[in-house]
C-alpha positions in Angstrom: 3.8 -9.1 15.5 2.5 -7.8 18.7 1.7 -9.7 21.2 -0.9 -8.4 23.9 -1.2 -9.4 27.5 -3.8 -11.6 26.7 -1.8 -13.7 24.1 -3.9 -12.3 21.1 -1.1 -11.5 18.1 -1.7 -8.1 16.3 0.1 -7.7 13.2 0.3 -4.4 10.6 3.1 -1.6 11.9 0.1 1.2 11.6 -2.7 -0.7 13.2 -0.3 -1.9 16.1 0.5 1.8 16.7 -3.3 2.8 16.9 -4.2 0.4 19.5 -1.0 1.3 21.7 -1.7 4.9 21.2 -5.6 4.1 22.2 -4.7 1.5 25.1 -2.3 4.2 26.5 -4.2 7.0 26.3 -0.9 8.6 23.5 -3.9 9.2 20.8 -4.5 13.5 20.4 -7.6 14.7 21.0 -7.2 17.2 18.6 -8.4 15.4 15.4 -5.9 17.4 13.1 -2.6 16.9 15.3 -4.3 12.7 14.9 -4.5 13.7 11.2 -1.0 14.9 10.7 0.5 11.9 12.6 -1.5 9.5 10.3 -0.3 11.2 7.6 3.5 11.1 8.4 2.7 7.6 9.1 1.3 6.8 5.7 4.0 9.0 4.2 6.5 6.6 5.3 4.6 3.4 5.0 3.4 3.6 1.5 5.1 6.1 0.1 8.9 6.0 1.2 9.4 2.4 2.2 7.1 0.6 -1.0 9.2 3.1 -3.8 12.0 2.9 -2.6 13.3 0.8 -0.2 11.3 -2.2 -0.9 11.9 -2.0 -4.2 15.4 -1.9 -4.0 15.2 -4.7 -1.5 13.4 -7.0 -4.0 14.9 -5.7 -7.1 17.1 -8.5 -8.7 21.1 -8.2 -8.1 21.9 -6.7 -11.5 19.4 -3.5 -11.4 20.1 -2.7 -7.9 21.9 0.7 -7.4 
């Protein structure tokens, strides 16, 4: 969770990062550079975390490696 200065609560990592980037001028002006950053974040959250980390974290004790 991320709380803004007016008390609004934001959730979800990628949208929070985009909000902060937009608010503080950190989003690249070049659409391809922005795409590559979004692609890297998407790989990390959807491919790496979901397929490897979360699977191991929530697997039954007897099948964890």
